C-alpha angles and dihedrals in degrees: 000000000000125000120266115225113225121208115238125240121233092263096052096260119133115230122225111245091244091059095054124106110271094242092050096046113131110258134180139112093292097052095039091052092051093049091045090051091048091051092051092048091048091051091053095047120096114264120274103249119214125178118198119184122170147076118331096252094050092045089050092051091048092051091047090052090046091053091051092049092050090046093053098048118076090193088066093062110127091359112146114235124194114198121192106197124189119175115205125163096199121044117237119251095251093056094068 
């Protein structure tokens, strides 16, 4: 696999490819093959299981944060996610 040239920032710091603007993301057969392989592997992996229990506002905030995290990470592309969501306004006795 060949090397990928990264553009430099104004203060002489190289940016990681995942942080680049989507239209300036390095492309080519090497990079495309790696991402395609990662997507196939993610599809075959077991689903990421997340359990959320709590009040509606906190559950909504947690789902919002989860959506941002998944959107930012290229390694989460095509990854299956199973979310078990239970909304309870009062915590049960055994949770304390």
